[in-house]
mmCIF file of the N, C-alpha and C atoms, coordinates in Angstrom:
data_MODEL
# 
_entry.id   MODEL 
# 
loop_
_atom_site.group_PDB 
_atom_site.id 
_atom_site.type_symbol 
_atom_site.label_atom_id 
_atom_site.label_alt_id 
_atom_site.label_comp_id 
_atom_site.label_asym_id 
_atom_site.label_entity_id 
_atom_site.label_seq_id 
_atom_site.pdbx_PDB_ins_code 
_atom_site.Cartn_x 
_atom_site.Cartn_y 
_atom_site.Cartn_z 
_atom_site.occupancy 
_atom_site.B_iso_or_equiv 
_atom_site.pdbx_formal_charge 
_atom_site.auth_seq_id 
_atom_site.auth_comp_id 
_atom_site.auth_asym_id 
_atom_site.auth_atom_id 
_atom_site.pdbx_PDB_model_num 
ATOM 1   N N  . UNK A 1 1  ? 67.851 104.463 102.224 1.00 0.00 ? 1  UNK A N  1 
ATOM 2   C CA . UNK A 1 1  ? 67.909 105.133 100.929 1.00 0.00 ? 1  UNK A CA 1 
ATOM 3   C C  . UNK A 1 1  ? 67.815 104.866 100.076 1.00 0.00 ? 1  UNK A C  1 
ATOM 4   N N  . UNK A 1 2  ? 67.567 104.582 98.490  1.00 0.00 ? 2  UNK A N  1 
ATOM 5   C CA . UNK A 1 2  ? 67.841 104.459 97.260  1.00 0.00 ? 2  UNK A CA 1 
ATOM 6   C C  . UNK A 1 2  ? 68.889 104.773 96.833  1.00 0.00 ? 2  UNK A C  1 
ATOM 7   N N  . UNK A 1 3  ? 69.943 104.032 95.943  1.00 0.00 ? 3  UNK A N  1 
ATOM 8   C CA . UNK A 1 3  ? 70.727 104.746 94.937  1.00 0.00 ? 3  UNK A CA 1 
ATOM 9   C C  . UNK A 1 3  ? 70.230 104.909 93.750  1.00 0.00 ? 3  UNK A C  1 
ATOM 10  N N  . UNK A 1 4  ? 71.124 105.237 93.458  1.00 0.00 ? 4  UNK A N  1 
ATOM 11  C CA . UNK A 1 4  ? 70.604 106.872 92.054  1.00 0.00 ? 4  UNK A CA 1 
ATOM 12  C C  . UNK A 1 4  ? 70.531 105.579 91.133  1.00 0.00 ? 4  UNK A C  1 
ATOM 13  N N  . UNK A 1 5  ? 70.970 104.079 91.471  1.00 0.00 ? 5  UNK A N  1 
ATOM 14  C CA . UNK A 1 5  ? 71.229 103.430 89.797  1.00 0.00 ? 5  UNK A CA 1 
ATOM 15  C C  . UNK A 1 5  ? 69.585 102.478 90.935  1.00 0.00 ? 5  UNK A C  1 
ATOM 16  N N  . UNK A 1 6  ? 69.276 101.686 91.529  1.00 0.00 ? 6  UNK A N  1 
ATOM 17  C CA . UNK A 1 6  ? 68.241 101.786 92.311  1.00 0.00 ? 6  UNK A CA 1 
ATOM 18  C C  . UNK A 1 6  ? 67.309 102.345 91.700  1.00 0.00 ? 6  UNK A C  1 
ATOM 19  N N  . UNK A 1 7  ? 66.757 104.146 91.739  1.00 0.00 ? 7  UNK A N  1 
ATOM 20  C CA . UNK A 1 7  ? 65.800 104.409 90.901  1.00 0.00 ? 7  UNK A CA 1 
ATOM 21  C C  . UNK A 1 7  ? 65.687 104.174 89.780  1.00 0.00 ? 7  UNK A C  1 
ATOM 22  N N  . UNK A 1 8  ? 67.339 104.565 88.993  1.00 0.00 ? 8  UNK A N  1 
ATOM 23  C CA . UNK A 1 8  ? 66.739 104.226 87.660  1.00 0.00 ? 8  UNK A CA 1 
ATOM 24  C C  . UNK A 1 8  ? 65.899 103.000 87.601  1.00 0.00 ? 8  UNK A C  1 
ATOM 25  N N  . UNK A 1 9  ? 66.558 102.371 87.853  1.00 0.00 ? 9  UNK A N  1 
ATOM 26  C CA . UNK A 1 9  ? 66.181 101.178 87.676  1.00 0.00 ? 9  UNK A CA 1 
ATOM 27  C C  . UNK A 1 9  ? 64.516 100.943 88.133  1.00 0.00 ? 9  UNK A C  1 
ATOM 28  N N  . UNK A 1 10 ? 63.994 101.851 88.648  1.00 0.00 ? 10 UNK A N  1 
ATOM 29  C CA . UNK A 1 10 ? 62.830 101.223 89.204  1.00 0.00 ? 10 UNK A CA 1 
ATOM 30  C C  . UNK A 1 10 ? 62.241 102.899 87.987  1.00 0.00 ? 10 UNK A C  1 
ATOM 31  N N  . UNK A 1 11 ? 62.125 103.514 87.449  1.00 0.00 ? 11 UNK A N  1 
ATOM 32  C CA . UNK A 1 11 ? 62.060 104.611 86.016  1.00 0.00 ? 11 UNK A CA 1 
ATOM 33  C C  . UNK A 1 11 ? 62.290 103.597 85.166  1.00 0.00 ? 11 UNK A C  1 
ATOM 34  N N  . UNK A 1 12 ? 63.221 102.913 84.617  1.00 0.00 ? 12 UNK A N  1 
ATOM 35  C CA . UNK A 1 12 ? 63.294 102.364 83.770  1.00 0.00 ? 12 UNK A CA 1 
ATOM 36  C C  . UNK A 1 12 ? 62.389 100.712 83.384  1.00 0.00 ? 12 UNK A C  1 
ATOM 37  N N  . UNK A 1 13 ? 62.056 100.243 84.670  1.00 0.00 ? 13 UNK A N  1 
ATOM 38  C CA . UNK A 1 13 ? 60.680 99.123  84.684  1.00 0.00 ? 13 UNK A CA 1 
ATOM 39  C C  . UNK A 1 13 ? 59.586 99.674  84.649  1.00 0.00 ? 13 UNK A C  1 
ATOM 40  N N  . UNK A 1 14 ? 59.699 101.091 85.166  1.00 0.00 ? 14 UNK A N  1 
ATOM 41  C CA . UNK A 1 14 ? 57.969 101.292 84.958  1.00 0.00 ? 14 UNK A CA 1 
ATOM 42  C C  . UNK A 1 14 ? 58.295 101.834 83.634  1.00 0.00 ? 14 UNK A C  1 
ATOM 43  N N  . UNK A 1 15 ? 58.753 102.853 83.229  1.00 0.00 ? 15 UNK A N  1 
ATOM 44  C CA . UNK A 1 15 ? 58.380 103.223 81.782  1.00 0.00 ? 15 UNK A CA 1 
ATOM 45  C C  . UNK A 1 15 ? 58.158 102.333 80.606  1.00 0.00 ? 15 UNK A C  1 
ATOM 46  N N  . UNK A 1 16 ? 58.734 101.065 80.642  1.00 0.00 ? 16 UNK A N  1 
ATOM 47  C CA . UNK A 1 16 ? 59.561 100.115 80.187  1.00 0.00 ? 16 UNK A CA 1 
ATOM 48  C C  . UNK A 1 16 ? 57.215 98.588  80.404  1.00 0.00 ? 16 UNK A C  1 
ATOM 49  N N  . UNK A 1 17 ? 57.295 99.254  80.934  1.00 0.00 ? 17 UNK A N  1 
ATOM 50  C CA . UNK A 1 17 ? 56.425 97.929  81.452  1.00 0.00 ? 17 UNK A CA 1 
ATOM 51  C C  . UNK A 1 17 ? 57.068 96.635  82.201  1.00 0.00 ? 17 UNK A C  1 
ATOM 52  N N  . UNK A 1 18 ? 58.099 96.715  81.714  1.00 0.00 ? 18 UNK A N  1 
ATOM 53  C CA . UNK A 1 18 ? 58.846 95.371  82.367  1.00 0.00 ? 18 UNK A CA 1 
ATOM 54  C C  . UNK A 1 18 ? 58.584 95.058  83.457  1.00 0.00 ? 18 UNK A C  1 
ATOM 55  N N  . UNK A 1 19 ? 59.274 93.801  84.080  1.00 0.00 ? 19 UNK A N  1 
ATOM 56  C CA . UNK A 1 19 ? 59.284 93.895  85.789  1.00 0.00 ? 19 UNK A CA 1 
ATOM 57  C C  . UNK A 1 19 ? 60.706 94.215  86.598  1.00 0.00 ? 19 UNK A C  1 
ATOM 58  N N  . UNK A 1 20 ? 60.378 94.945  87.053  1.00 0.00 ? 20 UNK A N  1 
ATOM 59  C CA . UNK A 1 20 ? 62.098 95.589  88.600  1.00 0.00 ? 20 UNK A CA 1 
ATOM 60  C C  . UNK A 1 20 ? 63.213 94.835  87.845  1.00 0.00 ? 20 UNK A C  1 
ATOM 61  N N  . UNK A 1 21 ? 62.857 92.900  88.124  1.00 0.00 ? 21 UNK A N  1 
ATOM 62  C CA . UNK A 1 21 ? 64.059 91.812  88.818  1.00 0.00 ? 21 UNK A CA 1 
ATOM 63  C C  . UNK A 1 21 ? 64.486 91.957  87.135  1.00 0.00 ? 21 UNK A C  1 
ATOM 64  N N  . UNK A 1 22 ? 63.856 92.658  86.315  1.00 0.00 ? 22 UNK A N  1 
ATOM 65  C CA . UNK A 1 22 ? 64.828 91.865  84.833  1.00 0.00 ? 22 UNK A CA 1 
ATOM 66  C C  . UNK A 1 22 ? 65.459 93.150  84.815  1.00 0.00 ? 22 UNK A C  1 
ATOM 67  N N  . UNK A 1 23 ? 65.985 94.177  85.675  1.00 0.00 ? 23 UNK A N  1 
ATOM 68  C CA . UNK A 1 23 ? 66.621 95.512  84.953  1.00 0.00 ? 23 UNK A CA 1 
ATOM 69  C C  . UNK A 1 23 ? 67.241 95.502  86.012  1.00 0.00 ? 23 UNK A C  1 
ATOM 70  N N  . UNK A 1 24 ? 68.930 95.690  85.473  1.00 0.00 ? 24 UNK A N  1 
ATOM 71  C CA . UNK A 1 24 ? 69.992 95.779  85.671  1.00 0.00 ? 24 UNK A CA 1 
ATOM 72  C C  . UNK A 1 24 ? 71.497 96.339  85.251  1.00 0.00 ? 24 UNK A C  1 
ATOM 73  N N  . UNK A 1 25 ? 72.293 96.533  86.333  1.00 0.00 ? 25 UNK A N  1 
ATOM 74  C CA . UNK A 1 25 ? 73.270 97.814  85.400  1.00 0.00 ? 25 UNK A CA 1 
ATOM 75  C C  . UNK A 1 25 ? 73.122 97.292  84.884  1.00 0.00 ? 25 UNK A C  1 
ATOM 76  N N  . UNK A 1 26 ? 73.416 95.844  83.654  1.00 0.00 ? 26 UNK A N  1 
ATOM 77  C CA . UNK A 1 26 ? 73.786 95.477  82.271  1.00 0.00 ? 26 UNK A CA 1 
ATOM 78  C C  . UNK A 1 26 ? 72.704 95.775  81.650  1.00 0.00 ? 26 UNK A C  1 
ATOM 79  N N  . UNK A 1 27 ? 72.185 96.342  81.842  1.00 0.00 ? 27 UNK A N  1 
ATOM 80  C CA . UNK A 1 27 ? 70.203 95.750  81.119  1.00 0.00 ? 27 UNK A CA 1 
ATOM 81  C C  . UNK A 1 27 ? 70.768 97.293  80.052  1.00 0.00 ? 27 UNK A C  1 
ATOM 82  N N  . UNK A 1 28 ? 70.544 96.937  78.648  1.00 0.00 ? 28 UNK A N  1 
ATOM 83  C CA . UNK A 1 28 ? 69.792 98.056  78.270  1.00 0.00 ? 28 UNK A CA 1 
ATOM 84  C C  . UNK A 1 28 ? 69.403 97.897  76.788  1.00 0.00 ? 28 UNK A C  1 
ATOM 85  N N  . UNK A 1 29 ? 68.944 99.360  75.742  1.00 0.00 ? 29 UNK A N  1 
ATOM 86  C CA . UNK A 1 29 ? 68.166 99.309  75.070  1.00 0.00 ? 29 UNK A CA 1 
ATOM 87  C C  . UNK A 1 29 ? 67.530 98.103  74.577  1.00 0.00 ? 29 UNK A C  1 
ATOM 88  N N  . UNK A 1 30 ? 68.424 97.195  73.972  1.00 0.00 ? 30 UNK A N  1 
ATOM 89  C CA . UNK A 1 30 ? 68.496 95.761  73.361  1.00 0.00 ? 30 UNK A CA 1 
ATOM 90  C C  . UNK A 1 30 ? 68.082 95.000  74.277  1.00 0.00 ? 30 UNK A C  1 
ATOM 91  N N  . UNK A 1 31 ? 68.498 94.273  75.875  1.00 0.00 ? 31 UNK A N  1 
ATOM 92  C CA . UNK A 1 31 ? 68.204 93.666  76.448  1.00 0.00 ? 31 UNK A CA 1 
ATOM 93  C C  . UNK A 1 31 ? 66.747 93.545  77.522  1.00 0.00 ? 31 UNK A C  1 
ATOM 94  N N  . UNK A 1 32 ? 66.604 94.598  77.063  1.00 0.00 ? 32 UNK A N  1 
ATOM 95  C CA . UNK A 1 32 ? 64.699 95.099  77.532  1.00 0.00 ? 32 UNK A CA 1 
ATOM 96  C C  . UNK A 1 32 ? 63.804 95.086  77.082  1.00 0.00 ? 32 UNK A C  1 
ATOM 97  N N  . UNK A 1 33 ? 63.249 94.389  76.995  1.00 0.00 ? 33 UNK A N  1 
ATOM 98  C CA . UNK A 1 33 ? 61.725 93.953  76.370  1.00 0.00 ? 33 UNK A CA 1 
ATOM 99  C C  . UNK A 1 33 ? 61.011 95.354  76.645  1.00 0.00 ? 33 UNK A C  1 
ATOM 100 N N  . UNK A 1 34 ? 60.353 95.176  75.464  1.00 0.00 ? 34 UNK A N  1 
ATOM 101 C CA . UNK A 1 34 ? 59.232 96.937  75.452  1.00 0.00 ? 34 UNK A CA 1 
ATOM 102 C C  . UNK A 1 34 ? 60.395 98.604  75.024  1.00 0.00 ? 34 UNK A C  1 
ATOM 103 N N  . UNK A 1 35 ? 61.339 98.761  74.913  1.00 0.00 ? 35 UNK A N  1 
ATOM 104 C CA . UNK A 1 35 ? 62.325 99.638  75.447  1.00 0.00 ? 35 UNK A CA 1 
ATOM 105 C C  . UNK A 1 35 ? 62.547 100.186 73.841  1.00 0.00 ? 35 UNK A C  1 
ATOM 106 N N  . UNK A 1 36 ? 61.084 100.916 73.078  1.00 0.00 ? 36 UNK A N  1 
ATOM 107 C CA . UNK A 1 36 ? 60.824 100.989 71.522  1.00 0.00 ? 36 UNK A CA 1 
ATOM 108 C C  . UNK A 1 36 ? 60.869 102.649 72.164  1.00 0.00 ? 36 UNK A C  1 
ATOM 109 N N  . UNK A 1 37 ? 60.926 103.361 71.658  1.00 0.00 ? 37 UNK A N  1 
ATOM 110 C CA . UNK A 1 37 ? 61.242 104.839 70.997  1.00 0.00 ? 37 UNK A CA 1 
ATOM 111 C C  . UNK A 1 37 ? 60.224 105.945 71.691  1.00 0.00 ? 37 UNK A C  1 
ATOM 112 N N  . UNK A 1 38 ? 59.050 105.529 72.026  1.00 0.00 ? 38 UNK A N  1 
ATOM 113 C CA . UNK A 1 38 ? 58.113 106.280 72.984  1.00 0.00 ? 38 UNK A CA 1 
ATOM 114 C C  . UNK A 1 38 ? 58.842 106.174 74.716  1.00 0.00 ? 38 UNK A C  1 
ATOM 115 N N  . UNK A 1 39 ? 58.757 104.369 74.631  1.00 0.00 ? 39 UNK A N  1 
ATOM 116 C CA . UNK A 1 39 ? 58.585 104.106 75.484  1.00 0.00 ? 39 UNK A CA 1 
ATOM 117 C C  . UNK A 1 39 ? 60.417 105.498 76.202  1.00 0.00 ? 39 UNK A C  1 
ATOM 118 N N  . UNK A 1 40 ? 60.909 105.111 74.896  1.00 0.00 ? 40 UNK A N  1 
ATOM 119 C CA . UNK A 1 40 ? 62.583 105.803 75.729  1.00 0.00 ? 40 UNK A CA 1 
ATOM 120 C C  . UNK A 1 40 ? 62.353 107.298 76.254  1.00 0.00 ? 40 UNK A C  1 
ATOM 121 N N  . UNK A 1 41 ? 61.657 107.757 75.211  1.00 0.00 ? 41 UNK A N  1 
ATOM 122 C CA . UNK A 1 41 ? 61.085 109.544 75.706  1.00 0.00 ? 41 UNK A CA 1 
ATOM 123 C C  . UNK A 1 41 ? 60.342 109.388 77.145  1.00 0.00 ? 41 UNK A C  1 
ATOM 124 N N  . UNK A 1 42 ? 59.888 108.110 77.412  1.00 0.00 ? 42 UNK A N  1 
ATOM 125 C CA . UNK A 1 42 ? 58.231 108.205 78.751  1.00 0.00 ? 42 UNK A CA 1 
ATOM 126 C C  . UNK A 1 42 ? 60.289 108.059 79.857  1.00 0.00 ? 42 UNK A C  1 
ATOM 127 N N  . UNK A 1 43 ? 60.791 107.714 79.542  1.00 0.00 ? 43 UNK A N  1 
ATOM 128 C CA . UNK A 1 43 ? 61.752 107.117 80.736  1.00 0.00 ? 43 UNK A CA 1 
ATOM 129 C C  . UNK A 1 43 ? 62.738 108.462 80.567  1.00 0.00 ? 43 UNK A C  1 
ATOM 130 N N  . UNK A 1 44 ? 63.335 109.769 80.115  1.00 0.00 ? 44 UNK A N  1 
ATOM 131 C CA . UNK A 1 44 ? 63.815 110.172 79.687  1.00 0.00 ? 44 UNK A CA 1 
ATOM 132 C C  . UNK A 1 44 ? 63.089 111.586 80.524  1.00 0.00 ? 44 UNK A C  1 
ATOM 133 N N  . UNK A 1 45 ? 61.161 111.071 80.184  1.00 0.00 ? 45 UNK A N  1 
ATOM 134 C CA . UNK A 1 45 ? 60.673 112.576 80.882  1.00 0.00 ? 45 UNK A CA 1 
ATOM 135 C C  . UNK A 1 45 ? 60.762 112.616 82.512  1.00 0.00 ? 45 UNK A C  1 
ATOM 136 N N  . UNK A 1 46 ? 60.655 110.564 82.573  1.00 0.00 ? 46 UNK A N  1 
ATOM 137 C CA . UNK A 1 46 ? 60.210 110.374 83.972  1.00 0.00 ? 46 UNK A CA 1 
ATOM 138 C C  . UNK A 1 46 ? 61.777 110.864 84.622  1.00 0.00 ? 46 UNK A C  1 
ATOM 139 N N  . UNK A 1 47 ? 63.014 110.622 83.866  1.00 0.00 ? 47 UNK A N  1 
ATOM 140 C CA . UNK A 1 47 ? 64.291 111.423 84.376  1.00 0.00 ? 47 UNK A CA 1 
ATOM 141 C C  . UNK A 1 47 ? 64.491 112.725 84.834  1.00 0.00 ? 47 UNK A C  1 
ATOM 142 N N  . UNK A 1 48 ? 63.358 113.432 83.837  1.00 0.00 ? 48 UNK A N  1 
ATOM 143 C CA . UNK A 1 48 ? 63.883 115.290 83.775  1.00 0.00 ? 48 UNK A CA 1 
ATOM 144 C C  . UNK A 1 48 ? 63.330 115.281 85.450  1.00 0.00 ? 48 UNK A C  1 
ATOM 145 N N  . UNK A 1 49 ? 62.073 114.851 85.282  1.00 0.00 ? 49 UNK A N  1 
ATOM 146 C CA . UNK A 1 49 ? 61.070 115.527 86.506  1.00 0.00 ? 49 UNK A CA 1 
ATOM 147 C C  . UNK A 1 49 ? 61.855 114.536 87.741  1.00 0.00 ? 49 UNK A C  1 
ATOM 148 N N  . UNK A 1 50 ? 62.078 113.660 88.126  1.00 0.00 ? 50 UNK A N  1 
ATOM 149 C CA . UNK A 1 50 ? 62.283 112.438 89.362  1.00 0.00 ? 50 UNK A CA 1 
ATOM 150 C C  . UNK A 1 50 ? 64.371 113.537 89.991  1.00 0.00 ? 50 UNK A C  1 
ATOM 151 N N  . UNK A 1 51 ? 64.561 112.750 88.757  1.00 0.00 ? 51 UNK A N  1 
ATOM 152 C CA . UNK A 1 51 ? 65.989 113.941 89.480  1.00 0.00 ? 51 UNK A CA 1 
ATOM 153 C C  . UNK A 1 51 ? 66.436 115.320 89.037  1.00 0.00 ? 51 UNK A C  1 
ATOM 154 N N  . UNK A 1 52 ? 65.380 116.511 88.514  1.00 0.00 ? 52 UNK A N  1 
ATOM 155 C CA . UNK A 1 52 ? 64.959 117.497 88.379  1.00 0.00 ? 52 UNK A CA 1 
ATOM 156 C C  . UNK A 1 52 ? 66.356 118.576 87.142  1.00 0.00 ? 52 UNK A C  1 
ATOM 157 N N  . UNK A 1 53 ? 66.355 117.327 86.677  1.00 0.00 ? 53 UNK A N  1 
ATOM 158 C CA . UNK A 1 53 ? 68.016 118.027 85.436  1.00 0.00 ? 53 UNK A CA 1 
ATOM 159 C C  . UNK A 1 53 ? 66.970 117.879 83.526  1.00 0.00 ? 53 UNK A C  1 
ATOM 160 N N  . UNK A 1 54 ? 67.804 117.843 83.482  1.00 0.00 ? 54 UNK A N  1 
ATOM 161 C CA . UNK A 1 54 ? 67.327 118.056 81.678  1.00 0.00 ? 54 UNK A CA 1 
ATOM 162 C C  . UNK A 1 54 ? 68.838 117.295 80.536  1.00 0.00 ? 54 UNK A C  1 
ATOM 163 N N  . UNK A 1 55 ? 67.851 116.878 79.699  1.00 0.00 ? 55 UNK A N  1 
ATOM 164 C CA . UNK A 1 55 ? 68.392 116.965 78.608  1.00 0.00 ? 55 UNK A CA 1 
ATOM 165 C C  . UNK A 1 55 ? 68.666 116.882 76.987  1.00 0.00 ? 55 UNK A C  1 
ATOM 166 N N  . UNK A 1 56 ? 70.028 117.507 76.835  1.00 0.00 ? 56 UNK A N  1 
ATOM 167 C CA . UNK A 1 56 ? 69.972 117.683 75.105  1.00 0.00 ? 56 UNK A CA 1 
ATOM 168 C C  . UNK A 1 56 ? 69.439 117.233 74.594  1.00 0.00 ? 56 UNK A C  1 
ATOM 169 N N  . UNK A 1 57 ? 69.710 116.814 73.237  1.00 0.00 ? 57 UNK A N  1 
ATOM 170 C CA . UNK A 1 57 ? 69.912 116.110 72.070  1.00 0.00 ? 57 UNK A CA 1 
ATOM 171 C C  . UNK A 1 57 ? 70.822 115.222 72.254  1.00 0.00 ? 57 UNK A C  1 
ATOM 172 N N  . UNK A 1 58 ? 71.757 114.727 72.982  1.00 0.00 ? 58 UNK A N  1 
ATOM 173 C CA . UNK A 1 58 ? 72.737 114.465 71.911  1.00 0.00 ? 58 UNK A CA 1 
ATOM 174 C C  . UNK A 1 58 ? 72.311 113.263 73.479  1.00 0.00 ? 58 UNK A C  1 
ATOM 175 N N  . UNK A 1 59 ? 72.291 114.180 74.439  1.00 0.00 ? 59 UNK A N  1 
ATOM 176 C CA . UNK A 1 59 ? 72.618 113.505 75.667  1.00 0.00 ? 59 UNK A CA 1 
ATOM 177 C C  . UNK A 1 59 ? 71.199 112.238 75.486  1.00 0.00 ? 59 UNK A C  1 
ATOM 178 N N  . UNK A 1 60 ? 70.524 112.587 75.013  1.00 0.00 ? 60 UNK A N  1 
ATOM 179 C CA . UNK A 1 60 ? 69.091 112.076 74.850  1.00 0.00 ? 60 UNK A CA 1 
ATOM 180 C C  . UNK A 1 60 ? 68.845 110.852 74.262  1.00 0.00 ? 60 UNK A C  1 
ATOM 181 N N  . UNK A 1 61 ? 69.940 110.923 72.902  1.00 0.00 ? 61 UNK A N  1 
ATOM 182 C CA . UNK A 1 61 ? 70.364 109.728 72.422  1.00 0.00 ? 61 UNK A CA 1 
ATOM 183 C C  . UNK A 1 61 ? 71.516 108.838 72.879  1.00 0.00 ? 61 UNK A C  1 
ATOM 184 N N  . UNK A 1 62 ? 72.565 109.200 74.215  1.00 0.00 ? 62 UNK A N  1 
ATOM 185 C CA . UNK A 1 62 ? 73.614 108.669 75.121  1.00 0.00 ? 62 UNK A CA 1 
ATOM 186 C C  . UNK A 1 62 ? 72.744 107.583 76.056  1.00 0.00 ? 62 UNK A C  1 
ATOM 187 N N  . UNK A 1 63 ? 71.651 107.538 76.481  1.00 0.00 ? 63 UNK A N  1 
ATOM 188 C CA . UNK A 1 63 ? 70.883 106.705 76.825  1.00 0.00 ? 63 UNK A CA 1 
ATOM 189 C C  . UNK A 1 63 ? 70.363 105.293 76.881  1.00 0.00 ? 63 UNK A C  1 
ATOM 190 N N  . UNK A 1 64 ? 70.765 104.581 76.364  1.00 0.00 ? 64 UNK A N  1 
ATOM 191 C CA . UNK A 1 64 ? 70.393 103.816 76.194  1.00 0.00 ? 64 UNK A CA 1 
ATOM 192 C C  . UNK A 1 64 ? 71.071 101.771 76.604  1.00 0.00 ? 64 UNK A C  1 
ATOM 193 N N  . UNK A 1 65 ? 71.825 102.527 77.987  1.00 0.00 ? 65 UNK A N  1 
ATOM 194 C CA . UNK A 1 65 ? 71.965 101.387 79.200  1.00 0.00 ? 65 UNK A CA 1 
ATOM 195 C C  . UNK A 1 65 ? 71.483 102.019 80.483  1.00 0.00 ? 65 UNK A C  1 
ATOM 196 N N  . UNK A 1 66 ? 71.185 101.335 81.124  1.00 0.00 ? 66 UNK A N  1 
ATOM 197 C CA . UNK A 1 66 ? 71.404 101.486 82.538  1.00 0.00 ? 66 UNK A CA 1 
ATOM 198 C C  . UNK A 1 66 ? 72.950 102.690 83.148  1.00 0.00 ? 66 UNK A C  1 
ATOM 199 N N  . UNK A 1 67 ? 73.629 101.669 82.297  1.00 0.00 ? 67 UNK A N  1 
ATOM 200 C CA . UNK A 1 67 ? 75.145 102.349 82.967  1.00 0.00 ? 67 UNK A CA 1 
ATOM 201 C C  . UNK A 1 67 ? 75.522 103.636 82.734  1.00 0.00 ? 67 UNK A C  1 
ATOM 202 N N  . UNK A 1 68 ? 74.986 103.674 81.111  1.00 0.00 ? 68 UNK A N  1 
ATOM 203 C CA . UNK A 1 68 ? 75.071 104.966 80.858  1.00 0.00 ? 68 UNK A CA 1 
ATOM 204 C C  . UNK A 1 68 ? 74.458 106.093 81.755  1.00 0.00 ? 68 UNK A C  1 
ATOM 205 N N  . UNK A 1 69 ? 73.372 105.745 82.379  1.00 0.00 ? 69 UNK A N  1 
ATOM 206 C CA . UNK A 1 69 ? 72.177 106.705 82.394  1.00 0.00 ? 69 UNK A CA 1 
ATOM 207 C C  . UNK A 1 69 ? 72.760 107.192 83.705  1.00 0.00 ? 69 UNK A C  1 
ATOM 208 N N  . UNK A 1 70 ? 72.884 106.064 84.558  1.00 0.00 ? 70 UNK A N  1 
ATOM 209 C CA . UNK A 1 70 ? 73.345 106.163 86.341  1.00 0.00 ? 70 UNK A CA 1 
ATOM 210 C C  . UNK A 1 70 ? 74.511 107.294 85.268  1.00 0.00 ? 70 UNK A C  1 
ATOM 211 N N  . UNK A 1 71 ? 75.701 107.402 84.421  1.00 0.00 ? 71 UNK A N  1 
ATOM 212 C CA . UNK A 1 71 ? 76.903 108.077 84.615  1.00 0.00 ? 71 UNK A CA 1 
ATOM 213 C C  . UNK A 1 71 ? 76.501 109.748 84.167  1.00 0.00 ? 71 UNK A C  1 
ATOM 214 N N  . UNK A 1 72 ? 75.137 109.724 83.084  1.00 0.00 ? 72 UNK A N  1 
ATOM 215 C CA . UNK A 1 72 ? 75.750 110.847 83.043  1.00 0.00 ? 72 UNK A CA 1 
ATOM 216 C C  . UNK A 1 72 ? 74.321 111.430 84.167  1.00 0.00 ? 72 UNK A C  1 
ATOM 217 N N  . UNK A 1 73 ? 73.077 110.704 84.478  1.00 0.00 ? 73 UNK A N  1 
ATOM 218 C CA . UNK A 1 73 ? 72.434 111.592 85.989  1.00 0.00 ? 73 UNK A CA 1 
ATOM 219 C C  . UNK A 1 73 ? 73.773 111.913 86.363  1.00 0.00 ? 73 UNK A C  1 
ATOM 220 N N  . UNK A 1 74 ? 74.149 111.308 87.006  1.00 0.00 ? 74 UNK A N  1 
ATOM 221 C CA . UNK A 1 74 ? 74.965 111.826 88.258  1.00 0.00 ? 74 UNK A CA 1 
ATOM 222 C C  . UNK A 1 74 ? 76.283 112.698 89.007  1.00 0.00 ? 74 UNK A C  1 
ATOM 223 N N  . UNK A 1 75 ? 76.975 112.656 87.128  1.00 0.00 ? 75 UNK A N  1 
ATOM 224 C CA . UNK A 1 75 ? 77.563 113.863 86.287  1.00 0.00 ? 75 UNK A CA 1 
ATOM 225 C C  . UNK A 1 75 ? 76.311 115.355 86.686  1.00 0.00 ? 75 UNK A C  1 
ATOM 226 N N  . UNK A 1 76 ? 74.826 114.985 85.804  1.00 0.00 ? 76 UNK A N  1 
ATOM 227 C CA . UNK A 1 76 ? 74.154 116.625 86.477  1.00 0.00 ? 76 UNK A CA 1 
ATOM 228 C C  . UNK A 1 76 ? 73.688 116.817 87.727  1.00 0.00 ? 76 UNK A C  1 
ATOM 229 N N  . UNK A 1 77 ? 73.988 116.090 88.639  1.00 0.00 ? 77 UNK A N  1 
ATOM 230 C CA . UNK A 1 77 ? 73.849 116.157 89.463  1.00 0.00 ? 77 UNK A CA 1 
ATOM 231 C C  . UNK A 1 77 ? 74.864 116.533 90.180  1.00 0.00 ? 77 UNK A C  1 
ATOM 232 N N  . UNK A 1 78 ? 75.964 115.650 90.344  1.00 0.00 ? 78 UNK A N  1 
ATOM 233 C CA . UNK A 1 78 ? 77.099 116.739 90.566  1.00 0.00 ? 78 UNK A CA 1 
ATOM 234 C C  . UNK A 1 78 ? 77.684 118.134 90.628  1.00 0.00 ? 78 UNK A C  1 
ATOM 235 N N  . UNK A 1 79 ? 76.780 118.662 89.172  1.00 0.00 ? 79 UNK A N  1 
ATOM 236 C CA . UNK A 1 79 ? 77.600 119.327 88.577  1.00 0.00 ? 79 UNK A CA 1 
ATOM 237 C C  . UNK A 1 79 ? 76.859 120.923 89.169  1.00 0.00 ? 79 UNK A C  1 
ATOM 238 N N  . UNK A 1 80 ? 75.299 119.659 89.821  1.00 0.00 ? 80 UNK A N  1 
ATOM 239 C CA . UNK A 1 80 ? 74.351 120.815 90.367  1.00 0.00 ? 80 UNK A CA 1 
ATOM 240 C C  . UNK A 1 80 ? 74.206 120.850 91.960  1.00 0.00 ? 80 UNK A C  1 
ATOM 241 N N  . UNK A 1 81 ? 75.316 119.981 92.170  1.00 0.00 ? 81 UNK A N  1 
ATOM 242 C CA . UNK A 1 81 ? 76.132 120.598 93.894  1.00 0.00 ? 81 UNK A CA 1 
ATOM 243 C C  . UNK A 1 81 ? 75.515 119.542 95.079  1.00 0.00 ? 81 UNK A C  1 
ATOM 244 N N  . UNK A 1 82 ? 74.189 118.140 94.077  1.00 0.00 ? 82 UNK A N  1 
ATOM 245 C CA . UNK A 1 82 ? 73.722 117.100 94.825  1.00 0.00 ? 82 UNK A CA 1 
ATOM 246 C C  . UNK A 1 82 ? 74.339 115.679 94.440  1.00 0.00 ? 82 UNK A C  1 
ATOM 247 N N  . UNK A 1 83 ? 74.460 115.108 96.122  1.00 0.00 ? 83 UNK A N  1 
ATOM 248 C CA . UNK A 1 83 ? 75.946 113.654 95.876  1.00 0.00 ? 83 UNK A CA 1 
ATOM 249 C C  . UNK A 1 83 ? 75.142 112.840 94.802  1.00 0.00 ? 83 UNK A C  1 
# 
């Protein structure tokens, strides 16, 4: 079963149309080619669908790196009783 980090890296690669092997826990909006505002919102929409969660405006602005996204998604899932 893939980890949350793996799922998020897959989603970022898909949204940014970047090679999956170029995305890791240290990747962020400055290091991933193609991470622009439109694709950022596509990523947010994917995260909301994939994990059945929602983000407020402040949280959307915080989703600028794999690490930040993993932390935020994990926190939201724990709040909803998911591992």
